[in-house]
N, C-alpha and C positions, 0 to 999 in steps of 0.2 A: 312343918308348916312354912318355915323360912324358905325352904327350897322351892315350894309351890309359888310363893309370892315372887321370888326372883324370876322363875319361869314365866309367870304372868306378865311381869314388867318387861322381860326380854321379848316376849311375843308381841306385846304392844309396840315396843320400839321397832322391831323388824317390820311390823305391819304399817306403822306410820312412815318409816323410811321408804318402803316399797310404794305406798300410796302417793307420796311426793307432794301432797298439798300443804304440809307443814314443813318448814325448813329444818334441816337436820340439827342445827344448833338448838332450836327451840324444843325439838324432840328430846334431845339429851337433857335439857333443863327439866322437862316434864318427868323424865325417868329419875333424875336426881331428887326432885321433890317427893316423888312416890317412895323412893328408898328411905328418905328422912321421915316421912309421915308414917310409914310402916315399921319404923324403928330398926331397919337393917343397917342404916348409917346414922351414927350419932349426929345431932344437929351441929355440935361444935366442930365436927370433922367434914361437914358437907362440902366445903369449898377447898379442902386440902388438895384436890386434884389440880387446881390452878397453879399450885406451887411445885407441881411434879416436874422433874428435870426434862421429861419428854415435851411438855408444853412449852417451857422456856426455850428449849432447843429449836422446836419447830418455828416459834415466833422469830427468833434471831436469824434462822436460816432464811426465812422469807425476806427479812430486811437485807441480808447480804445478797440474796438472789436479785432483789430489786436493784441493788447497786451494780451488780454485774450486767444486768439488762440495760440500765441507763448509760453504761459506759460505751455501748455500741459494739461490744465484743463480737456477738454473733454476726451482725451486719458486716463488720470489717472482715471477718473470716470468709463470709460468703460473697464478697464484692466481685471477686473474679468470675463467679458463676454467672453473673449478669452480663459479662463481656464475652463469654465463650459459647460456642455452639456445641453442646454436648448431647449425646443420645439420651432418650428418656430414662433408660435403666441406669445410666451413670448419674444423671441428675437426681433420681430418686435415691440411689445408694448414698450419694454424698449428703443429701438432706437428712436421711434417716440416721446416718452415722453422726452427723453434726448435732442433731437434736438429742440423740441418746447420750452422747458424750457430755453435752451441756446438762442434761437431766441428772447425770450421775453426781454433779456437784452443786446444783442449784434446783430450785423448785421446778418440777417438770411442767407445770402449767405456764410458768414464766418463760421457760425455754421454748415451749411451743408457741406462745403468744408472740414472742419476738420473731419467730420464723414465718408465721402465717402471711404477713404482707409480702415478704420476700418470695414465698412459694407462689403467691398469686401473680406477682410480676413475672416470674420464670414461666408459669403456665401460659400466661398471655403471650409472652415473647416466643415461646416454642410452639404454640398452637395446640397445646393439650388442655383438656378439661382440668380445672383445679381440683375436682373431686378425686382424680386419679392420684393426687399427691397428699391431700389433707388427712384422710383416715390413716394411711401408712405412717405419716410422721407423728400423728397423735399416738398410735400404738408404739412407735419407736420411743416416744417420751416416757411411756409407762415401762417399757423394757429397760431403758437406761437408768431409770430411777432405782431399780432393784440392785444395782451393782455396788453401791457404797452405803455406809451408815446414814449419811445425810441426804441421800438421793430421794427419799420418800418418807413421810411420817410413819408408815408401818414398820420400817426398819428401826427407827428410833424407839418406837414403843416396844418392839420385840426385845431390843437391847436392854431396856429398863426392866422388863419382865425377867429376863435372864439374870440381871444383877440382883433383883430382889429374892431370887430363889437359889442362886449359886454364889452370889457375892462378886461376880465378874461380869462386866459389860462385854458385848461384842465390840471389837475394835473397828476403826474406820474401814478397813478393807477385808474384814472377815466375810462380808457378803459377796466379795468380788469373784472368787472362784466359781461359785454357782451362778451368780448374776451375770458375769461376763459370758459364760458358756451359753446360758439361755438367751441372752441378748444377741449373741452371734448367730445362733440357730434361728431365732425369731426374725432377725433382719434378713438373713439369707433367704428364708421362706418368703418374706414379703417382697424382696427385691427381685428374686428369680421367677416369681410367678404368682405370688399371693395377691399382688396389686390387680391382677386381671379379674379377681373376684369382686372388686369394688366397682359399682355401677358408675358409668360416665354420665352423670345427670345434668351437668351444667354446660351451657354453650361457652364458646371461647370469649375472651375479652375483645373489646373493640380496638380500633387502631390507636386509641389514646392510652391503652393499658388499663382501662377501667375494668372493674370486676362486675360481671353481670350476674344478678340474682335470677333464679328461675322465674319466680313470680312475686311481684310487689302488690301490696294493697295500698292505695293512695286515694286522695280526694281532689277533685277538680271543681271549679266553680264556673257556672254559665255566665259569661260576660255579655255586655250589651251587643257586641258585634259577633257573638258566637253563632255558628251554623246550627247549633242545637236549640237556640231560642225559638219558642213557639212551635217546635217540632216534636213529633211523637218519639217514644222510646225506641221504636223500630228503626229510627234514623241512625242510631249507633251501630246497628247491624250492617247497614249499608256502608258506613264510614270505615268500620274496622274489619268487615268480612268475618265477624264472629270471633275475633281474637281477643276481645275485651269483654269481661263479664261485669255487669252492673249489680252490685250487692244491695245498695240502698240509696235513697235520695232524701236530703234534708231540705225542707222548705219552711221558713218561719218557725224554726225550732221543732217542727213536726217531722218524724222520720217515717218513710215508707219503705218496707222491705220488699225486695224482688218485685218492682213495679211492673205492671202489665205492658204489652207492646203499644197500647194506645195512650199511655201516660204522656201528657204534654209537658215539656220542659219550659220553665220560666226563668227570666233573668234572676241571678243570685241564687239559683238552686245549687246545692252542694251535692255532687254525685260521688259516691264511693265506688271505685272500680278496681278490678283485679286483672293482672296480665303480665306478660313479659315486659321488661323495661323498654325494649325497642318498640314494642307494640303500643305501650303507653305513650311514649314520646310521639309516635306517628299519629296516635289518636288526638293528642293535645294540639299538635300542629294542624291536623286536618279539620278538627272541629272548632278551632280557635277558642278553646277553653284555656283556663290557667290553673296551675297547681294552687290549691287553696292556701297551703302554708307559705308559698312563695308570694302570693298576693298580699298576705298579711305583712310579710317582711318588708315588702316594697313600701308600705306605708310608714315604716319606722326608720328605714335606712335610705337616705337619699342617693348615695353613691352605689348604684347597683353593681358596678364593676368590682367592688370590694367584697361581694358576696360569693361564696363558693359552696359547693355541695360535696359531701363525703359520705361514704358508706362505712358503717362500723358494726361490729358484732358485740352484743351485750355479754360481758364477762360474768363468771360465776360469783364474783365478789362485788358486783356493781351495786351502787347505791340506788339505782332506779328500778331494780327488780321488784315486782309486785306493786309498782306505782304507775300512774298514768301521767301523760304529758300535762294534762289539765290540773290534776290535784297537786302536782309538785311545781306548777307554774314554770315549766321547762324554759320557756323563752326568757322570763325574767331572771330565773336563778342561774342559768348557764349561758344565756345569750345566744341560744340556737333555736331553730325551729325544726320540728319533726315533720318531714314531708311524706314519708312512706314507711311501711313495715313489711318485712318478708318473714313469714313463719311457716316452717315446713309442715305439710300435712294437716293444716288446720284453717278453717274458714273463720274470718273475723267478722262478727255481726254488730260491731259498734263503730262509732265515730273514731277516727284515728287517735284523737287526743284523749279518748276514753278507754283505750285498750290497756289492760294490765300487762306491763312489759315482763318478758321472761328471759332467762339465761338462754343464749343461742339465737335470740332474735337478731335479724339484720336490719339496721335502721338507715334510712336516708336522711341525713342531717344537713341543715343549711345554716350558715353563719358567716361572720366576718373572717376573712382569710387569716388575719393576724391572731385571732382568738380561738379558732375552732380546735386547734391542737390541744390547748389547755382545757377547753370545755370537755372534749372527749375523754381526756385523762381524768378529770374530776368526776365525770359521770361513771367511770369504770367501763368504758367501751374501747374495744380494740379497733383502730382504723384499718380498713382493708386497702385495696390497691390505689385508692384515689390520691394518696399522698406519696411523696418520694420516700426512699429508704434512708434512714438516718445512719450515716456511716460512723458516727461517734468521733471522739477526739482521742488520738494516740496516747496522750498523757493520762487521760482518765482510764483508758484500757489497762495501761501498765500499772497504774496506781491501784486500781481495783483488783487486778490479778495479784499484785504484791501483797495487799492486805489479806486476800483470801488464802494465798499460799502461806503467809505467816501464821494464820490461825490454824491451818492444817498441820504445820510443823509443831505448834504448841500441843496439839492433840496427839500426834504420832510419837512425840518424845515424852508424853505423859506429864507435861508441865502444867497443863490446865485440863479440866474435864470439858467435854464437848460444849455444854451449855454456856460455860464461862468464856471459852475460846471464841465462840461465835458472838457472844455479847460484846466482847472486846472488838471483834471485827466490825460489828454493826456501829459501834460508837466511832471507830476510826473512819468508816465510810462517810458518816455524817460530818465529822470534824473536818475531813479533807474535801467536803462539799462535792462528792461524787453525785449526790442528788440533794435537793433543797431539804431543809429541816422539816418543812411542812409536809413532806412526803413520808416521813419516818413512820407515822402511825397508819397512813393509808397503804403502806407497803405490806402490812400484816393482814392476812386473811382471817379477820376476827371470828367469823362463824366457825372456822376450823378450830381455832383456839378455844372457843366456848364449848364446842363439841368435845374436845379432848378433856378439858378440865371438868366438865360435868359428867362425862361418860365413864371416866376411869373408875369412880366408885362402884359402878355396876360390874366392872370386871373383878374388882375386889370382892363384891358381894357374891359373885358366882363361885368364888373359891370358898369363902368363909361359911356360906350356907350349905355347902355340899352339893350344889347344883352341877358344878363342873365335874366333880367326881362321879355323879350319877350318869351324866352323859358319857363320860369315859368308860364307865362300867358297861354300858350298852354296846359301845364300840369294841371293847375288849372281849365281849362274848364271841366275837368272830375269830379270835386268835387261835382257837382249836382247829378251825377249818381253813384258815388262810395264813400265809407267812407274815412276819412283822412289816416287811416292805409294803405289803398291800394296805396295811393300816396307815402307814405313812402317806401313801398315795391317796387314800380316802380322806385324810385330814386336808391334804392339798386341794382335792376336788371340792370338798365342802366349803373351804375358805374361798376358793375361786367363785363358787356359786353365790355365796353371800356378798362378795365384793361387787358382783354384777348388779345387785339390786339395792345395796345400801352403801354408805360411805366406807371407803377402804380402811380408814383409821378406826372407825367403829367396829368393823369386822374383825380386825386384829385384836382389839380390846376384848371382844367376846370369845375369840377362838384360842387365844394364847393360854388362858387357864385350862381349857379343855385339852389342848395339846400337851401341856405339862402333866395333867392327870393321866393321860394315855401313856406317856413315857414312863411315869412312875409305876403304873399298873403292869407294864411290860418288864420293868426293872432294867431299863436301858437309859442311855444318855438322852436328856431332853433336847439337846442341840439340833439334831436333824428334824425333830417335830417343830421346833420353833422356826427353823429355816423354811420348812414347808409352809407354815402360816405366813411368813414374810413374803415368800414367793407368790402364794395364792392371793394375798392382799394387794399385790401389785398388778395382777393379771385380770383386770376388769375389761374384757374385750367384747362382751356380748351385747352390751346395751349402751346407749348414750348417757344413761343416768348413773352408771357405775363410777365414773370418774369425771372430773371437771374437764380434762383434756378431750374426752369424747364429746362432751356437750359443746365445747368451744368450737369444734369444727362442723357440727351438725348443720347450722344455718349456712355458713359460707360454702360448705360442700354440697348442700341440697340433699342430704341423706335422709332416708326414711328410717324409722326405728329398727326395722328388721334388716337393714343393710349391714348393720354391725355384725350380725350373725354370719354373714357370708364370708367375711375375712376372719372374724373373731373366733368362731367355733373351731375351725381346723387349727388355728394358732393355739388355742387353749388345749386341744387334744395333744398337739405336738409338745407343748410345755410339760404336760403331765407325763407323757411317755419318756421324754428326755430328762425332765427335772427330777423325777423320783430316783433313778439310778445316779444322777449327778450329785444330788444331795447326799446319798449314802456313800458315794466315793470320797467326798471331801469331809463329810461329817458322819463317820460310821457309828452305828449303835453300840 
């Protein structure tokens, strides 16, 4: 009966992950509570997962990664790219290699986030669409993460599974032979022709290096001297030649959806419109309307020259996800106004300040020039090309690299375990003021930490209930008709598929016990099967929901959900075909 309960909880978890309406950390807590209620996990052991070395290690690596990102290291390395005229292929190759190398030693989302503003500057300068760069570098961050123990949480989790079953962890560079080989092949495919599969969806930037979003949804107000005052809705068609779509109109707190062509505009009407940024600007200038948010800001701030606008993408760990500008009082709390939202492939049928914000949304924010940087950072939003590139301070770069290198040496020489070595590095980074103390806890992606701490008991229950053994038995029924390497490839493919629809850390927690059971059933070393799970957990290339890196570039790149299949599907096939023999070569059965 225990096995059936575990399968039921597992199916519930996968279903909720795929549904996406409940955040993955809450899904993990729901599963943990069900395990305790059903008696599969003793109540006194329910939160043991939060003290697991893998959880501590991931948290500390996130802090160290934040220190490396705040040092300006990536921007400093890439500065010369801004000054040289390079061919697109060379630009893409350098960016992909840079991101993959950074992802090997720091959080891959952090490495990608640091590079996105740089990429947009380069795209605007060279005349290419940013979408040609963004998906390739997102995939490069995933490939680079698989090359070291600390490159991605799945590797850390796999190492702890190995330790609990054989008494020995994977070392820092045990993942490198397979990881480097697959990263090299993957980047070669992307740079030499894979990038052609990515749709060029976005227009180029303007002469000021601004990043253009394909379509914004914003609000304008009909002023006293507006050309729309006392005119029918059809007047908009004449002004914009059909390039602007009217979504709704608000008059005296009453909203009218899709107003007819004979609807007459009145002064103070608020019109929600959708269109390309250049078309919106032309419409505002021609109709003599005003951006609604800008109108409100002018009442509060007398010195209009102090006000700037910036475009930013909502990060996966942002505090504003699931909230609206109105219910969190955005203007009061962060000192900025929300002027417009760009959300790929979705119509917004609400007032701008009533829209629930999502990961990957691109926001047009207005605020005081001196405070907007800090506001975006506190909101958990990544600024795009509106602001200059921070080149960092040489002293901080050297200091952060020195601390990071010192922690690596402690691990390599066996003086400290990984979790303690990086805890020491995190403390030193804060003590040497590489970033302010107030950022220590914001640097940690707490939903991931909660996910790991709450979900690890489910992995244990898979083993103790016999559920993992049962799944392994079904797979082992194939061993009479197929060779062992086929079963290894099957484990890799299943792990890849799950990582495309649920969090990769959760995928590895679920697949590791099954991989161990398959290896035991075959009577072979578990190491190649654990490596297959680690590789599969890092290869979420088919969807934007499989990994935060994919979601992060969806808005700025203007990608549709299915665009990821175009580059991701051949890349995953390539990794399976190359990865299976590569794993067996370095980790024989």
